LOPA-37301 format. One line per 3 residues: number of its first residue (from 1); their letters; for each residue x, y, z of N, C-alpha, C. Coordinates in Angstrom, 2 decimals. Atoms other than C-alpha are relative to their C-alpha. Layout:
REM residues N
NUM> A> X/Y/Z/X/Y/Z/X/Y/Z | ... .
This chain:
REM residues 173
1> MDV> 0.05/-1.36/0.50/239.06/101.55/257.38/1.02/0.84/0.76 | -1.00/-0.88/-0.60/241.90/103.97/258.01/-0.61/1.38/0.18 | 0.64/-1.27/-0.31/240.53/107.07/259.73/0.73/1.18/-0.65 .
4> NSS> -0.79/-1.10/0.55/243.36/109.21/258.30/0.14/-0.04/-1.51 | -0.10/0.12/1.45/243.00/108.07/254.69/-0.81/1.10/-0.69 | 0.73/-1.02/0.76/241.89/110.57/252.06/-1.32/-0.54/-0.54 .
7> TTG> 1.24/0.60/0.52/239.17/108.12/250.97/-0.93/-0.47/1.11 | 0.79/0.48/-1.12/237.76/107.48/254.45/-1.48/0.37/-0.13 | 1.39/-0.44/0.12/234.61/109.53/253.85/-0.77/-0.81/-1.02 .
10> KEW> 0.66/0.78/1.04/233.77/107.68/250.65/-0.17/-1.45/0.44 | 0.10/1.38/-0.49/234.53/104.31/252.23/-1.10/-0.11/1.04 | 1.02/0.02/-1.04/232.35/105.15/255.23/-1.40/0.12/-0.60 .
13> KHW> 1.31/-0.19/0.64/229.49/106.37/253.05/-0.47/-1.31/-0.64 | 0.35/1.28/0.63/229.55/103.08/251.10/-0.29/-1.06/1.06 | 0.17/1.00/-1.04/229.96/100.94/254.22/-1.32/0.21/0.74 .
16> KRT> 1.23/-0.31/-0.74/227.11/102.72/256.01/-1.24/-0.38/-0.81 | 1.15/0.37/0.85/224.72/102.28/253.07/-0.14/-1.51/-0.09 | 0.04/1.46/0.05/225.65/98.60/252.77/-0.51/-0.57/1.31 .
19> FQN> 0.44/0.47/-1.31/225.15/98.11/256.50/-1.50/0.25/0.20 | 1.43/-0.30/-0.13/221.75/99.84/256.45/-0.84/-0.95/-0.85 | 0.71/0.97/0.84/220.67/97.60/253.56/-0.03/-1.36/0.67 .
22> YVI> -0.10/1.29/-0.69/221.83/94.57/255.53/-1.01/-0.08/1.13 | 0.91/0.01/-1.15/219.84/95.52/258.64/-1.45/-0.02/-0.47 | 1.37/-0.04/0.53/216.70/96.33/256.63/-0.42/-1.37/-0.52 .
25> AFE> 0.32/1.32/0.54/216.88/92.91/254.98/-0.42/-0.97/1.11 | 0.32/0.89/-1.10/216.61/91.26/258.41/-1.15/0.49/0.87 | 1.12/-0.53/-0.77/213.97/93.52/259.87/-1.31/-0.28/-0.73 .
28> TAD> 1.35/0.18/0.55/210.32/92.66/259.35/-0.95/0.74/0.91 | 0.99/-0.74/-0.79/207.12/94.18/260.69/-0.10/-0.54/1.42 | 0.15/0.58/-1.33/207.02/91.77/263.62/1.33/-0.34/0.66 .
31> NTV> -1.31/0.37/-0.54/210.77/91.32/264.15/0.95/1.19/-0.16 | -0.95/-1.11/0.06/212.97/94.29/265.03/1.38/-0.50/0.41 | -1.39/0.36/-0.27/216.73/94.14/265.25/0.61/1.12/0.82 .
34> DRL> -0.73/-1.01/-0.76/218.89/95.91/267.81/1.16/0.46/-0.88 | -0.98/-0.48/0.98/220.82/97.96/265.28/1.35/0.32/0.64 | -1.27/-0.33/-0.66/223.44/99.11/267.79/0.81/-1.27/0.23 .
37> QVL> -0.69/1.27/-0.19/224.27/95.49/268.63/0.58/-0.52/-1.31 | -0.47/0.48/1.29/224.52/94.54/264.98/1.16/0.86/-0.50 | -1.07/-0.92/0.41/226.63/97.62/264.21/1.29/-0.35/0.72 .
40> TNF> -1.19/0.31/-0.79/229.04/96.74/267.01/0.68/-1.27/-0.50 | -0.56/1.25/0.50/229.50/93.25/265.59/0.78/0.17/-1.30 | -0.61/-0.18/1.31/230.59/94.64/262.23/1.14/1.01/-0.01 .
43> LSF> -1.06/-1.00/-0.04/233.08/97.28/263.38/1.31/-0.60/0.50 | -1.31/0.40/-0.54/236.80/96.76/263.86/0.16/0.67/1.36 | -0.17/-0.58/-1.34/238.04/97.49/267.36/0.51/1.43/-0.07 .
46> HIF> -0.48/-1.38/0.14/239.76/100.66/266.09/-1.16/0.97/-0.17 | 1.16/-0.86/0.24/236.47/102.10/264.87/-0.97/-0.07/1.19 | 0.90/0.16/-1.15/234.47/100.69/267.80/0.35/0.95/1.13 .
49> EYI> -0.43/-0.90/-1.07/236.52/102.84/270.17/-0.73/1.35/-0.05 | 0.68/-1.28/0.13/234.73/105.91/268.80/-1.43/-0.04/0.53 | 1.40/0.08/-0.42/231.26/104.62/269.72/-0.20/-0.80/1.27 .
52> DEC> 0.05/0.85/-1.19/232.09/102.61/272.83/-1.01/0.48/1.03 | 0.87/-0.54/-1.04/230.09/104.92/275.08/-1.37/0.43/-0.52 | 1.30/-0.39/0.56/227.13/105.53/272.73/-1.08/-0.94/0.49 .
55> ETY> 1.13/0.78/-0.53/223.79/104.38/274.12/-0.98/-0.43/-1.08 | 0.98/0.31/1.05/221.78/104.38/270.88/0.69/-0.14/-1.35 | -0.48/0.17/1.36/222.26/103.41/267.26/0.17/1.37/-0.67 .
58> EAA> -0.04/-1.32/0.63/221.49/106.97/266.15/1.20/0.80/0.48 | -1.15/-0.72/-0.55/224.12/108.42/268.49/1.30/-0.57/-0.56 | -1.20/0.64/0.55/226.68/105.88/267.24/0.23/0.42/-1.44 .
61> IQK> -0.13/-0.40/1.41/225.99/106.70/263.58/0.40/1.47/-0.08 | -0.35/-1.42/0.00/226.15/110.42/264.32/1.48/0.19/0.36 | -1.40/-0.09/-0.40/229.50/109.97/266.07/0.92/-0.46/-1.13 .
64> LDS> -0.83/0.50/1.11/230.91/107.87/263.21/-0.02/0.95/-1.18 | 0.07/-1.00/1.07/229.66/110.41/260.67/0.94/1.16/0.29 | -0.84/-1.15/-0.33/231.46/113.20/262.54/1.48/-0.34/-0.07 .
67> VLM> -1.40/0.41/0.02/234.70/111.21/262.73/0.46/-0.36/-1.41 | -0.44/0.59/1.26/234.76/109.56/259.31/-0.32/0.82/-1.25 | 0.35/-0.80/1.17/233.11/112.05/256.96/0.87/1.25/-0.02 .
70> KTP> -0.91/-1.14/0.11/235.85/114.47/255.95/-0.60/1.04/-0.95 | 0.43/-1.07/0.90/234.99/117.83/254.44/0.99/0.07/-1.15 | -0.94/-0.05/1.14/236.42/117.78/250.93/0.61/1.38/-0.16 .
73> NEV> -0.68/-1.25/0.29/238.94/120.45/250.00/-0.49/0.47/-1.37 | 0.62/-0.49/1.22/236.92/122.38/247.41/1.02/0.55/-0.98 | -1.01/-0.61/0.87/239.92/124.27/246.05/0.80/-1.08/-0.72 .
76> FAR> -0.78/1.09/0.59/241.94/121.10/245.49/-0.86/-0.83/-0.95 | 0.90/0.77/0.86/238.92/119.26/244.05/-0.21/0.70/-1.34 | 0.17/-0.75/1.25/238.37/122.02/241.50/1.30/0.03/-0.81 .
79> HLL> -1.29/0.06/0.70/242.08/122.02/240.69/0.13/-1.33/-0.73 | -0.07/1.31/0.64/241.94/118.28/239.99/-0.92/-0.07/-1.21 | 0.96/0.02/1.11/238.86/118.71/237.81/0.50/0.85/-1.17 .
82> ATA> -0.44/-0.92/1.06/240.31/121.66/235.87/1.24/-0.51/-0.72 | -1.25/0.44/0.62/243.64/119.94/235.20/-0.04/-1.46/-0.47 | 0.11/1.41/0.44/242.34/116.42/234.45/0.14/-0.09/-1.51 .
85> KQK> -0.19/0.24/1.43/243.38/115.06/231.07/-0.33/-1.45/-0.31 | 0.29/1.38/0.42/242.29/112.00/229.15/1.31/-0.77/-0.09 | -1.20/0.83/0.01/244.82/109.22/229.63/0.06/-0.82/-1.29 .
88> PGQ> -0.12/0.84/1.19/246.21/107.22/226.71/-0.73/-1.33/0.23 | 0.75/1.25/-0.09/243.93/104.25/226.09/-1.32/0.13/0.76 | 1.25/-0.22/-0.74/241.12/105.76/228.17/-1.08/0.42/-0.98 .
91> SLE> 1.10/-0.34/0.92/237.81/105.83/226.31/-0.62/1.33/0.41 | 0.69/-1.24/-0.32/235.74/109.00/226.12/-0.99/-0.20/1.14 | 0.96/0.30/-1.07/233.12/107.35/228.33/0.70/-0.08/1.36 .
94> EFL> -0.76/0.11/-1.25/235.74/106.51/230.98/0.50/1.36/0.46 | -0.48/-1.33/-0.35/237.16/110.01/230.83/-1.12/0.87/0.56 | 1.14/-0.77/-0.49/233.73/111.61/231.24/-0.42/-0.48/1.39 .
97> QEL> 0.33/0.55/-1.32/232.99/109.27/234.17/1.00/0.48/1.06 | -1.04/-0.50/-0.91/236.29/110.29/235.77/-0.25/1.47/0.34 | 0.30/-1.41/-0.24/235.38/113.98/235.35/-1.22/0.14/0.92 .
100> RRL> 1.19/-0.04/-0.88/231.96/113.34/236.94/0.38/-0.37/1.42 | -0.44/0.41/-1.34/233.64/111.56/239.85/0.77/1.14/0.67 | -0.78/-1.11/-0.56/236.08/114.45/240.33/-0.88/1.19/0.38 .
103> SKD> 0.87/-1.16/-0.24/233.24/117.00/240.21/-0.81/-0.12/1.29 | 0.84/0.20/-1.19/231.47/115.48/243.24/0.50/0.78/1.21 | -0.55/-0.70/-1.15/233.83/117.17/245.72/0.17/1.50/-0.23 .
106> CNF> -0.23/-1.41/0.36/233.73/120.58/244.00/-0.99/0.97/0.65 | 0.96/-0.85/-0.70/230.77/121.90/246.03/-0.65/1.03/-0.93 | 0.69/-0.89/0.92/228.95/123.36/243.03/-1.35/0.39/0.58 .
109> QAV> 1.26/-0.52/-0.51/225.99/125.54/244.01/-0.54/1.03/-0.99 | 0.58/-1.08/0.79/223.59/127.94/242.39/0.63/1.31/0.45 | -0.69/-1.24/-0.35/225.44/131.25/242.24/-0.39/1.10/-0.98 .
112> TRE> 0.23/-1.13/0.89/225.17/134.69/240.74/1.10/0.02/-1.07 | -0.99/-0.14/1.07/227.07/135.68/237.62/1.34/0.43/0.56 | -1.24/-0.50/-0.60/229.65/137.54/239.73/0.69/-1.09/0.81 .
115> QHR> -0.58/1.08/-0.78/230.15/134.59/242.08/0.60/-1.07/-0.91 | -0.52/0.98/0.97/230.57/132.26/239.10/1.31/0.49/-0.61 | -1.20/-0.60/0.58/233.10/134.63/237.54/1.16/-0.05/1.00 .
118> DGF> -1.06/0.00/-1.02/235.04/134.98/240.80/0.53/-1.41/0.27 | -0.43/1.38/-0.19/235.11/131.21/241.28/0.86/-0.48/-1.15 | -0.77/0.39/1.17/236.35/130.70/237.74/1.36/0.70/-0.01 .
121> LRD> -1.27/-0.75/-0.09/238.99/133.42/238.20/0.92/-0.64/1.04 | -0.80/0.64/-1.05/240.16/131.80/241.45/0.60/-1.31/-0.51 | -0.49/1.28/0.52/240.43/128.41/239.74/1.10/0.20/-1.05 .
124> AFT> -1.00/-0.27/1.03/242.32/129.83/236.74/1.28/0.55/0.63 | -1.15/-0.58/-0.69/244.62/131.86/239.02/0.80/-1.09/0.70 | -0.65/1.08/-0.75/245.37/128.83/241.20/0.66/-1.01/-0.93 .
127> NRI> -0.52/1.03/0.91/245.85/126.40/238.30/1.14/0.48/-0.87 | -0.97/-0.47/0.97/247.99/128.63/236.13/1.12/0.85/0.59 | -1.03/-0.82/-0.63/250.16/130.47/238.67/1.37/-0.65/-0.25 .
130> LYT> -1.31/0.47/0.40/253.85/130.15/237.80/0.72/-0.77/1.12 | -0.78/0.57/-1.09/255.25/129.28/241.24/-0.75/-1.14/0.68 | 0.65/1.17/-0.60/254.44/125.78/242.48/-0.11/0.12/1.51 .
133> TIR> 0.07/-0.16/-1.46/255.20/126.75/246.08/-1.23/0.82/0.39 | 1.18/-0.82/-0.28/252.50/129.43/245.99/-1.26/-0.81/-0.30 | 1.16/0.84/0.34/250.06/127.06/244.24/-0.26/-1.02/1.11 .
136> RRL> 0.14/1.00/-1.07/250.72/124.43/246.90/-0.65/0.62/1.24 | 0.57/-0.66/-1.18/249.93/126.91/249.68/-1.46/0.38/-0.22 | 1.40/-0.32/0.29/246.72/128.01/247.95/-0.87/-1.25/0.05 .
139> LEE> 0.76/1.24/0.01/245.64/124.40/247.54/-0.18/-0.59/1.39 | 0.18/0.43/-1.39/245.98/123.90/251.30/-1.33/0.48/0.56 | 1.24/-0.59/-0.51/242.88/126.04/251.80/-1.20/-0.86/-0.39 .
142> VTL> 1.20/0.79/0.28/239.54/124.22/252.06/-0.95/0.79/-0.88 | 0.76/-0.91/0.86/237.64/127.18/250.62/0.84/1.26/-0.17 | -0.86/-1.13/0.32/239.14/130.24/249.01/-0.71/0.90/-1.00 .
145> TID> 0.53/-0.96/0.96/237.88/133.40/247.31/1.14/0.51/-0.87 | -1.04/-0.55/0.88/239.74/135.08/244.45/0.77/1.10/0.74 | -0.69/-1.08/-0.73/240.51/138.07/246.71/0.97/-0.57/1.04 .
148> TAF> -0.87/0.62/-1.00/241.90/135.86/249.48/1.17/-0.71/-0.68 | -1.06/0.69/0.75/243.85/133.79/246.94/1.06/1.00/-0.45 | -0.95/-1.00/0.48/245.41/136.93/245.49/0.82/0.57/1.15 .
151> EKA> -0.72/-0.56/-1.15/246.29/138.40/248.90/1.02/-0.99/0.54 | -0.92/1.01/-0.51/247.83/135.15/250.07/1.16/-0.21/-0.97 | -1.05/0.20/1.01/249.75/134.67/246.80/0.96/1.20/-0.01 .
154> RAL> -0.84/-1.19/0.00/251.00/138.27/246.90/0.91/0.01/1.23 | -0.81/0.05/-1.23/252.20/137.85/250.51/1.10/-1.05/-0.13 | -1.00/1.05/0.18/253.96/134.59/249.64/1.07/0.42/-1.02 .
157> DLA> -0.94/-0.49/1.02/255.55/136.16/246.55/0.95/1.04/0.60 | -0.82/-1.02/-0.65/256.77/139.13/248.58/0.98/-0.64/0.99 | -0.88/0.70/-0.95/258.15/136.81/251.27/1.14/-0.70/-0.73 .
160> QKN> -1.04/0.68/0.79/260.03/134.84/248.60/1.02/1.01/-0.52 | -0.91/-1.04/0.52/261.48/138.02/247.06/0.87/0.56/1.13 | -0.78/-0.49/-1.14/262.53/139.31/250.49/1.03/-1.02/0.45 .
163> SDA> -0.93/1.08/-0.37/264.11/135.96/251.31/1.16/-0.07/-0.98 | -1.05/0.01/1.03/266.00/135.98/248.00/0.94/1.21/0.16 | -0.82/-1.22/-0.18/267.19/139.58/248.62/0.88/-0.14/1.24 .
166> YAS> -0.75/0.21/-1.24/268.29/138.67/252.16/1.15/-0.98/-0.26 | -1.04/1.00/0.29/270.20/135.61/250.86/1.10/0.59/-0.87 | -1.03/-0.59/0.86/271.96/137.62/248.14/0.81/1.05/0.75 .
169> AEA> -0.73/-0.99/-0.82/272.86/140.41/250.61/0.97/-0.70/0.95 | -0.84/0.77/-0.90/274.22/137.82/253.00/1.19/-0.62/-0.75 | -1.06/0.61/0.81/276.22/136.15/250.19/1.04/1.04/-0.39 .
172> SA> -0.95/-1.01/0.40/277.78/139.43/249.08/0.82/0.52/1.19 | -0.71/-0.47/-1.20/278.73/140.32/252.65/1.07/-1.03/0.32 .
């Protein structure tokens, strides 16, 4: 598992569930397993380095969770969901499954009408903005409100205009 991969969190979540199932299969009422020992046997040395000093299984799992579970970028996840298109040859079922998969990182929550509107406005603003450089900078944010998105976009737009004016003044001089 590559700690810096964008899929590390998903890989870890799957690996951890598989490992827990494995340990449970070997544990019985009269036979307990030292889970920390078993865990150590299944980790690569790169990952083991993170838990080398952990004394308990729970501490090791907590440490691995903190290292391997990445917080998804909600803004980018919603951008991917909003701009997803059915691919040629992709069935409707496959397309819907892809949309469901993309929606998992969107951090949907129960919200008020105003919060829903603001979130939708932020997504539309981010997805449909003309300048890709500004869109790229907005997508760098993990969470973003419509007001913050607008302020950041306006500042970037002004900086670009000032830079263009400076370059043209320098060229004419």
